[in-house]
KELOKE-661287 format. One record per residue: x, y, z of N, C-alpha, C in turn; residue number from 1; residue in one letter. Coordinates in steps of 0.1 Angstrom, whole numbers. Layout:
N
n_px  n_py  n_pz  ca_px  ca_py  ca_pz  c_px  c_py  c_pz  i  aa
X  Y  Z  X  Y  Z  X  Y  Z  NUM  a
...
This chain:
359
n_px  n_py  n_pz  ca_px  ca_py  ca_pz  c_px  c_py  c_pz  i  aa
191  61  11  177  59  7  172  71  -1  1  m
174  83  5  169  95  -2  176  96  -16  2  i
189  94  -16  197  95  -29  191  85  -39  3  f
188  73  -34  183  62  -43  169  66  -49  4  h
160  72  -40  147  77  -46  149  88  -56  5  i
158  97  -53  161  108  -63  166  102  -76  6  l
175  92  -75  180  85  -87  168  79  -95  7  y
159  73  -88  148  66  -94  139  77  -101  8  k
137  88  -95  129  99  -101  136  104  -114  9  i
149  106  -113  156  110  -125  155  100  -136  10  e
156  87  -132  155  77  -142  141  76  -149  11  l
131  79  -141  117  79  -146  115  91  -156  12  q
122  102  -153  121  114  -162  128  110  -176  13  v
139  103  -175  146  99  -187  138  89  -195  14  k
131  80  -188  123  70  -195  111  77  -201  15  k
105  87  -195  94  94  -201  98  101  -213  16  t
109  107  -213  115  114  -225  117  104  -236  17  a
122  92  -232  124  82  -242  111  77  -248  18  s
101  76  -240  88  72  -245  82  82  -255  19  r
84  95  -252  79  106  -261  86  105  -274  20  l
99  102  -274  107  101  -286  102  89  -294  21  n
98  78  -287  93  66  -293  80  69  -300  22  g
71  77  -293  58  80  -298  60  89  -311  23  l
70  98  -311  72  106  -322  77  98  -334  24  r
85  88  -332  91  81  -342  82  70  -348  25  a
73  65  -340  64  54  -344  50  58  -347  26  r
47  71  -347  34  76  -349  29  74  -363  27  f
19  66  -365  14  63  -379  -2  65  -379  28  q
-7  67  -390  -21  69  -392  -26  59  -402  29  i
-37  51  -398  -43  42  -407  -56  47  -412  30  q
-58  48  -425  -70  54  -430  -78  44  -438  31  s
-92  44  -436  -101  36  -444  -112  44  -450  32  k
-112  45  -463  -122  53  -469  -122  68  -464  33  g
-133  73  -460  -134  86  -455  -131  87  -440  34  r
-130  76  -434  -127  76  -419  -112  75  -417  35  e
-107  84  -408  -93  84  -404  -93  78  -390  36  s
-86  68  -388  -85  61  -375  -71  64  -369  37  v
-71  70  -358  -59  73  -351  -52  61  -345  38  f
-40  59  -349  -32  48  -343  -18  53  -340  39  m
-14  53  -328  0  55  -325  7  41  -323  40  a
15  38  -333  20  24  -334  27  20  -322  41  q
22  9  -316  28  3  -304  28  12  -293  42  d
18  21  -291  17  30  -280  17  22  -267  43  v
10  11  -267  10  2  -255  24  -4  -253  44  a
32  -5  -263  45  -10  -261  55  0  -257  45  d
51  13  -256  61  23  -253  67  21  -239  46  t
59  14  -230  64  11  -217  75  0  -218  47  s
77  -6  -230  87  -16  -231  100  -10  -236  48  r
101  3  -238  113  9  -242  124  6  -233  49  v
135  1  -238  146  -4  -230  152  7  -222  50  a
153  5  -209  159  15  -200  174  17  -204  51  p
179  28  -200  194  30  -203  202  20  -196  52  p
212  15  -203  221  5  -198  228  10  -186  53  e
229  1  -176  236  4  -164  251  1  -166  54  n
259  11  -167  273  9  -169  280  9  -156  55  v
287  -2  -152  293  -2  -139  305  7  -139  56  k
306  15  -128  316  25  -127  325  22  -115  57  k
337  25  -115  346  23  -104  343  33  -93  58  t
348  30  -81  346  39  -70  352  53  -73  59  f
363  53  -80  370  66  -83  362  74  -93  60  k
355  67  -103  347  74  -112  334  80  -106  61  e
329  72  -97  317  76  -89  320  88  -81  62  r
332  88  -74  336  99  -66  338  112  -74  63  l
344  110  -86  347  121  -95  333  127  -99  64  k
324  118  -103  311  123  -107  304  131  -96  65  q
305  125  -84  298  132  -72  305  146  -70  66  a
318  147  -72  325  159  -70  321  170  -80  67  g
317  165  -92  313  175  -102  299  180  -100  68  s
292  173  -91  278  178  -88  277  181  -73  69  n
287  187  -67  288  189  -53  277  199  -49  70  w
273  208  -58  262  218  -54  249  211  -50  71  q
246  200  -58  234  193  -55  234  186  -41  72  l
246  181  -37  247  174  -24  247  184  -13  73  y
252  196  -16  251  207  -6  236  211  -3  74  v
228  211  -14  214  215  -13  206  204  -6  75  m
209  192  -8  202  181  -2  206  178  12  76  i
218  183  16  224  179  30  214  183  41  77  f
208  195  41  199  198  52  187  189  53  78  p
182  184  42  171  174  42  176  161  49  79  v
188  156  44  193  144  50  196  146  65  80  v
201  157  69  204  160  83  191  160  91  81  l
180  166  85  167  166  92  162  152  95  82  y
162  144  85  157  130  86  166  122  96  83  f
179  124  95  188  117  104  185  120  119  84  f
184  133  121  182  138  135  169  135  141  85  v
158  138  133  145  137  138  137  124  134  86  f
143  116  126  136  104  122  144  91  125  87  a
157  91  122  164  79  124  170  77  138  88  y
175  88  144  181  87  157  170  83  168  89  i
158  89  167  148  85  177  143  71  176  90  p
147  64  165  142  50  163  148  41  173  91  m
159  45  180  164  36  190  154  34  202  92  y
144  43  203  134  42  213  123  32  210  93  g
124  26  198  113  16  194  114  3  203  94  v
126  2  210  127  -10  218  118  -10  230  95  q
112  1  233  102  1  245  90  -8  241  96  i
88  -11  228  77  -19  224  79  -33  230  97  a
91  -37  233  94  -50  238  98  -50  253  98  f
95  -38  259  98  -37  274  86  -31  281  99  k
86  -32  294  76  -26  303  82  -12  307  100  r
81  -3  298  88  10  300  82  18  312  101  y
92  22  320  89  30  332  98  42  331  102  m
93  54  331  101  66  330  112  67  340  103  p
109  62  352  119  64  363  131  55  360  104  i
130  44  353  141  36  349  147  39  336  105  h
140  46  328  145  49  314  144  38  305  106  g
148  40  292  146  30  282  154  18  285  107  i
167  20  288  176  8  289  174  1  303  108  w
169  8  313  167  2  326  154  -5  327  109  g
144  -3  318  131  -10  320  132  -25  316  110  s
124  -33  323  125  -47  321  120  -52  308  111  p
126  -62  303  123  -68  289  111  -77  291  112  w
101  -76  282  89  -84  282  86  -92  269  113  v
95  -89  259  93  -96  246  81  -92  239  114  g
73  -102  234  61  -99  226  48  -98  234  115  l
50  -95  247  38  -95  255  28  -84  251  116  q
32  -72  247  23  -62  243  16  -65  230  117  h
24  -71  221  17  -75  208  7  -86  210  118  f
9  -95  219  -1  -106  222  -13  -99  229  119  e
-11  -90  237  -22  -83  244  -31  -76  234  120  r
-24  -70  224  -32  -62  214  -40  -72  205  121  f
-34  -83  200  -41  -92  191  -51  -101  199  122  f
-50  -102  211  -60  -110  219  -71  -101  225  123  n
-70  -88  222  -81  -79  227  -93  -80  218  124  s
-104  -76  223  -117  -77  216  -118  -66  205  125  y
-110  -55  206  -111  -44  197  -100  -44  186  126  y
-91  -53  187  -79  -52  177  -84  -53  163  127  s
-92  -62  159  -96  -64  145  -105  -53  141  128  w
-113  -48  150  -122  -36  147  -113  -24  143  129  d
-103  -22  150  -94  -11  147  -87  -13  134  130  l
-82  -25  131  -75  -28  119  -85  -26  107  131  i
-97  -32  108  -107  -30  98  -111  -16  95  132  w
-113  -8  106  -117  6  104  -106  13  97  133  n
-93  11  100  -82  17  94  -81  14  80  134  t
-81  1  76  -79  -4  63  -91  1  54  135  i
-103  -1  59  -115  3  51  -115  18  48  136  s
-111  26  58  -111  40  56  -100  44  46  137  l
-89  38  46  -78  41  37  -81  36  23  138  s
-87  24  22  -91  20  8  -102  28  2  139  l
-111  32  10  -122  41  5  -116  54  0  140  y
-107  59  8  -100  72  5  -92  70  -8  141  q
-85  59  -10  -77  56  -21  -85  55  -34  142  l
-96  47  -33  -105  45  -45  -112  58  -49  143  i
-116  66  -39  -123  78  -43  -114  90  -46  144  a
-102  90  -40  -94  102  -41  -83  100  -52  145  g
-78  88  -55  -67  87  -64  -70  91  -78  146  f
-82  86  -84  -85  90  -98  -88  105  -100  147  p
-93  111  -89  -99  125  -91  -88  135  -96  148  a
-76  136  -90  -66  145  -96  -62  142  -110  149  p
-62  129  -114  -59  126  -128  -69  131  -137  150  i
-82  129  -134  -92  134  -143  -92  149  -144  151  i
-90  155  -132  -90  170  -132  -78  176  -140  152  l
-67  169  -139  -55  174  -146  -57  172  -161  153  a
-63  161  -165  -66  159  -180  -75  170  -184  154  l
-85  174  -176  -95  184  -180  -88  198  -181  155  a
-79  201  -171  -72  213  -171  -63  214  -184  156  f
-57  203  -187  -48  203  -199  -55  206  -212  157  n
-69  203  -212  -76  205  -224  -82  219  -225  158  e
-82  227  -214  -87  240  -214  -78  250  -222  159  m
-84  258  -230  -77  267  -239  -78  282  -234  160  k
-89  285  -227  -92  298  -222  -83  301  -210  161  d
-73  309  -211  -63  312  -201  -69  317  -188  162  g
-78  327  -189  -84  333  -177  -93  323  -170  163  f
-102  316  -177  -111  306  -171  -103  295  -165  164  y
-92  290  -172  -84  280  -166  -78  284  -153  165  k
-72  296  -153  -65  300  -140  -76  302  -129  166  k
-87  307  -133  -98  309  -123  -102  295  -117  167  f
-104  285  -125  -109  272  -120  -97  266  -112  168  v
-85  267  -116  -74  262  -109  -73  268  -95  169  q
-74  281  -95  -74  288  -82  -85  283  -72  170  t
-97  282  -78  -108  277  -70  -106  263  -64  171  v
-100  254  -72  -98  240  -68  -86  239  -60  172  t
-76  248  -61  -64  247  -53  -66  252  -39  173  y
-75  262  -37  -77  270  -25  -80  261  -13  174  a
-89  251  -14  -92  243  -2  -80  236  4  175  p
-70  233  -4  -58  226  2  -52  234  13  176  h
-53  247  12  -46  256  22  -55  259  34  177  f
-67  254  35  -75  256  46  -71  246  57  178  i
-70  250  69  -66  242  81  -76  231  83  179  s
-71  219  87  -80  208  90  -90  211  101  180  v
-86  219  110  -95  224  121  -107  231  115  181  v
-104  240  106  -114  248  99  -123  239  91  182  v
-117  230  84  -125  221  75  -135  213  84  183  i
-131  207  95  -140  200  104  -150  209  110  184  v
-146  221  113  -156  231  118  -167  234  108  185  g
-163  235  95  -173  237  84  -182  225  83  186  m
-176  213  83  -184  201  82  -194  200  93  187  i
-190  202  106  -199  202  117  -210  212  116  188  t
-206  224  111  -216  235  110  -226  231  99  189  s
-222  227  87  -231  224  76  -240  212  79  190  f
-235  202  88  -243  190  90  -250  191  104  191  l
-250  202  110  -257  204  123  -272  201  122  192  s
-277  192  131  -292  188  130  -301  200  131  193  p
-297  210  138  -306  222  142  -305  233  132  194  s
-292  237  128  -291  249  119  -282  246  107  195  s
-278  234  105  -269  231  93  -276  233  80  196  g
-268  238  70  -274  241  57  -280  228  50  197  i
-274  217  53  -278  205  47  -292  201  52  198  i
-293  202  65  -306  198  72  -317  208  69  199  n
-313  221  67  -323  231  64  -328  228  50  200  v
-319  224  41  -324  220  27  -333  208  27  201  f
-329  198  36  -337  186  37  -351  190  43  202  l
-352  199  52  -364  203  58  -373  210  47  203  n
-367  218  38  -374  224  28  -381  214  18  204  k
-374  202  17  -379  192  8  -389  183  15  205  l
-391  185  28  -401  177  36  -395  166  44  206  g
-382  165  44  -376  155  52  -372  160  66  207  f
-371  151  76  -367  154  89  -352  156  90  208  e
-348  164  100  -333  166  102  -327  153  106  209  s
-314  152  103  -307  140  106  -293  143  111  210  y
-289  136  122  -276  139  128  -265  130  121  211  a
-260  136  110  -250  128  102  -237  125  110  212  f
-233  135  118  -220  133  125  -221  123  136  213  m
-233  119  140  -235  110  151  -238  96  146  214  e
-239  94  133  -242  81  127  -229  75  122  215  d
-225  63  128  -213  57  123  -213  53  108  216  p
-224  51  103  -225  47  88  -221  59  79  217  r
-222  71  84  -219  83  76  -205  88  78  218  w
-198  83  88  -185  88  91  -175  87  79  219  f
-174  75  74  -164  73  63  -166  81  51  220  r
-179  82  47  -182  90  35  -179  105  37  221  s
-183  110  49  -180  124  52  -165  127  52  222  i
-158  118  59  -143  119  60  -137  119  46  223  y
-141  109  38  -134  107  25  -137  119  15  224  v
-150  121  13  -154  131  3  -151  145  6  225  w
-150  149  19  -145  162  23  -130  163  20  226  s
-123  151  22  -109  151  18  -106  152  3  227  g
-115  146  -4  -114  147  -19  -116  161  -23  228  v
-126  168  -18  -128  182  -21  -116  191  -17  229  w
-110  188  -6  -99  196  -2  -86  193  -9  230  q
-83  181  -13  -70  178  -19  -69  176  -34  231  s
-80  174  -40  -80  170  -55  -73  181  -63  232  t
-77  194  -61  -71  204  -69  -56  205  -68  233  g
-51  205  -56  -37  206  -54  -30  193  -59  234  y
-36  182  -58  -30  170  -63  -28  169  -78  235  g
-35  179  -86  -33  179  -100  -20  185  -104  236  t
-13  191  -95  0  199  -99  10  189  -105  237  v
12  178  -99  23  169  -103  19  162  -117  238  i
6  160  -119  1  155  -132  2  165  -143  239  y
-1  177  -140  0  188  -150  15  190  -154  240  l
24  188  -144  38  189  -147  43  178  -157  241  a
37  166  -155  40  155  -164  34  158  -178  242  a
22  163  -178  16  166  -191  23  177  -199  243  l
30  186  -192  37  197  -198  48  192  -207  244  s
52  179  -205  63  174  -213  58  167  -226  245  g
45  167  -229  40  161  -241  43  170  -253  246  v
48  164  -263  51  171  -275  38  176  -282  247  d
37  188  -285  24  193  -291  23  188  -306  248  t
34  185  -312  34  180  -326  26  167  -327  249  q
26  159  -316  18  146  -316  3  150  -317  250  l
-1  159  -309  -15  163  -309  -19  170  -323  251  h
-10  178  -328  -13  184  -341  -14  174  -352  252  e
-5  164  -352  -5  154  -363  -18  145  -361  253  a
-21  142  -349  -33  134  -346  -46  142  -350  254  a
-47  155  -348  -58  163  -351  -60  164  -366  255  t
-49  165  -373  -49  166  -388  -55  154  -394  256  i
-51  142  -388  -55  129  -394  -69  125  -388  257  d
-76  133  -381  -90  130  -377  -91  124  -364  258  g
-81  124  -355  -83  118  -342  -92  126  -333  259  a
-101  120  -326  -109  128  -317  -101  132  -305  260  s
-107  141  -297  -101  145  -285  -99  134  -275  261  r
-109  125  -274  -108  113  -265  -97  104  -270  262  l
-96  102  -283  -85  93  -288  -71  99  -285  263  q
-70  112  -286  -57  119  -283  -54  118  -268  264  r
-64  119  -260  -63  119  -246  -58  104  -242  265  l
-65  94  -248  -62  80  -244  -49  75  -249  266  w
-45  79  -261  -33  74  -267  -20  83  -265  267  h
-22  95  -261  -10  104  -260  -8  108  -245  268  i
-19  115  -240  -17  120  -226  -16  110  -215  269  n
-25  100  -216  -26  90  -205  -13  82  -204  270  l
-7  77  -215  5  69  -214  17  77  -207  271  p
17  90  -209  27  99  -203  25  99  -188  272  v
13  98  -183  10  99  -169  12  86  -161  273  l
13  75  -169  14  62  -162  25  61  -152  274  v
38  64  -156  48  63  -146  46  71  -133  275  p
41  83  -135  37  91  -123  26  85  -115  276  t
16  80  -121  5  73  -114  10  61  -106  277  m
19  53  -112  24  41  -106  32  45  -93  278  v
41  55  -94  49  60  -83  40  64  -71  279  i
30  72  -74  21  78  -64  12  66  -58  280  l
8  57  -67  1  45  -62  9  37  -52  281  l
21  35  -55  30  28  -46  31  35  -33  282  i
33  48  -33  34  56  -21  21  56  -13  283  m
10  56  -20  -3  55  -13  -5  42  -6  284  n
-1  31  -12  -2  18  -6  8  16  5  285  f
19  23  4  29  23  15  23  30  28  286  g
13  38  27  7  44  38  -8  39  40  287  g
-10  27  37  -24  21  38  -29  21  52  288  i
-20  20  62  -24  20  76  -23  34  82  289  m
-20  44  74  -19  57  80  -31  65  76  290  e
-39  69  85  -51  77  83  -48  91  89  291  v
-53  101  83  -52  115  89  -56  116  103  292  g
-47  115  112  -50  115  127  -58  127  131  293  f
-54  139  128  -60  151  133  -75  152  128  294  e
-77  149  116  -91  150  111  -100  140  117  295  k
-95  127  118  -103  117  125  -106  120  139  296  v
-96  125  146  -98  128  160  -108  140  162  297  l
-107  150  153  -117  161  154  -131  157  151  298  l
-132  148  141  -146  143  137  -152  133  146  299  m
-143  127  155  -147  116  164  -156  121  175  300  q
-166  113  179  -174  115  190  -179  102  196  301  n
-184  101  208  -187  88  214  -198  80  206  302  p
-205  87  198  -216  80  190  -211  73  177  303  l
-200  78  172  -195  72  159  -182  64  160  304  n
-179  61  173  -167  53  175  -166  40  168  305  l
-178  34  165  -178  21  158  -170  21  145  306  a
-170  32  138  -162  33  126  -151  43  126  307  t
-151  53  136  -141  63  136  -129  60  144  308  s
-130  50  152  -118  46  160  -108  38  152  309  n
-97  44  148  -87  38  140  -74  36  148  310  v
-64  30  143  -52  27  150  -45  40  155  311  i
-44  50  147  -37  62  151  -44  69  163  312  s
-57  70  163  -64  76  174  -63  67  187  313  t
-64  54  185  -63  45  196  -49  46  202  314  f
-39  47  194  -25  48  199  -23  61  207  315  t
-29  72  202  -29  85  209  -35  84  222  316  y
-47  78  223  -54  76  235  -47  67  245  317  q
-41  56  240  -34  47  249  -21  52  254  318  t
-13  58  244  0  62  248  1  75  255  319  g
-6  85  251  -5  99  257  -15  101  268  320  l
-28  97  266  -38  100  276  -37  90  287  321  l
-34  77  284  -34  67  295  -20  63  299  322  e
-10  69  293  5  67  296  9  53  295  323  a
3  45  286  8  31  284  17  32  272  324  q
29  37  275  39  40  264  43  27  256  325  y
46  17  263  51  4  257  40  -2  248  326  s
28  -2  253  17  -8  246  14  0  233  327  y
14  13  234  12  22  223  24  20  213  328  a
36  19  218  47  17  209  46  4  201  329  a
41  -6  208  40  -19  201  29  -18  190  330  a
18  -11  192  8  -10  182  13  -1  171  331  i
21  9  174  26  18  163  37  10  155  332  g
45  1  161  55  -7  154  48  -16  145  333  l
37  -23  149  29  -31  141  24  -24  129  334  f
19  -12  131  13  -4  120  24  0  110  335  n
36  3  115  47  7  106  52  -6  98  336  a
51  -17  104  56  -30  98  46  -33  86  337  a
33  -31  88  23  -34  78  25  -24  66  338  i
28  -11  69  30  -1  59  43  -5  50  339  n
53  -8  57  66  -12  50  64  -24  41  340  s
57  -34  47  54  -46  39  46  -43  26  341  t
36  -35  28  27  -31  16  35  -23  6  342  m
44  -14  11  52  -6  2  61  -15  -7  343  l
68  -25  0  77  -34  -7  70  -43  -16  344  l
58  -48  -12  50  -57  -20  45  -51  -33  345  l
39  -39  -31  34  -32  -43  45  -27  -52  346  v
56  -23  -46  68  -19  -54  73  -31  -62  347  n
73  -43  -56  78  -55  -63  68  -59  -74  348  w
55  -58  -72  45  -61  -82  47  -52  -94  349  i
49  -39  -91  50  -29  -101  63  -32  -109  350  s
74  -36  -103  86  -39  -110  84  -51  -119  351  g
75  -61  -115  73  -73  -124  64  -69  -135  352  k
54  -60  -133  45  -57  -144  49  -46  -153  353  l
58  -38  -148  64  -27  -157  78  -24  -152  354  s
84  -13  -158  97  -10  -154  98  2  -145  355  d
86  5  -138  85  16  -129  85  11  -115  356  t
95  15  -107  96  12  -93  101  24  -85  357  q
97  24  -72  101  35  -63  114  32  -57  358  l
117  20  -53  129  16  -46  135  3  -52  359  i
């Protein structure tokens, strides 16, 4: 699986290079009178550049090719070993989701109950509230957070002043390295009804203090936008790496022929980012049911449970605090199944609409 994903990433790099060559070869300018209109011929069709032909190789040839790159396999071996030991081997314990697990009997000795725990979850009064809270929070986070690094990366790419650019990048990257515990502490302090800076400012304007952290209606917005502030800067790194591969001659030719900055951004920079955007979008949809457990748990209180209680926090409470191991495992397995289904579905749709796929 890991080797396959690495192969896909390498293939996307080759396709991006191919697109850039296509842009360079097909770049044309159409002029009318005094106005110069920028057109990169068939820029929209650059995504149709034929991928390199898959030449079938014999097992002996594949083995020889692997032997010539043995250093790469040595480097990746610790990663494979880590996932094998800490991710794949423990998966045998997922069977407790179909058993009434009792520690005294162990995993194999516990009685089999089939789908009883799944039925219990879906027949409960809180199941759909948990699912809705999880999905709505994830979608809100995706809609608000996914475009932000792209816009910021395009802005950084247009900056010419080296000192100012480095300063702004440092300021926007720094929040990523702040602990979640510290972030939630800052949020709680800023929004405190008695001494928080937000309520102090509202009081200066003549408004009464408001307990934002205790209102379920404010939980999603506080969670999402604080996350956008923390992660947007660091999220630009991968997009800036993709933009670094853009040939400067394309921008120079477009500038000479009168293309505006917006036209160059739309017809040159943005198409280069599309493969990276698609891959990251697929990965985000693959984690649609995964919400930052630590941050939600730290921001959670009895008054905002109506919107803050998500599947991950409920699983923690049920499995670890109440020792209902089998029930928690069943909920976690359902959560993982939805994530896997969404990953495969979005990946399949991406493959149908374009030539960019993760797996």
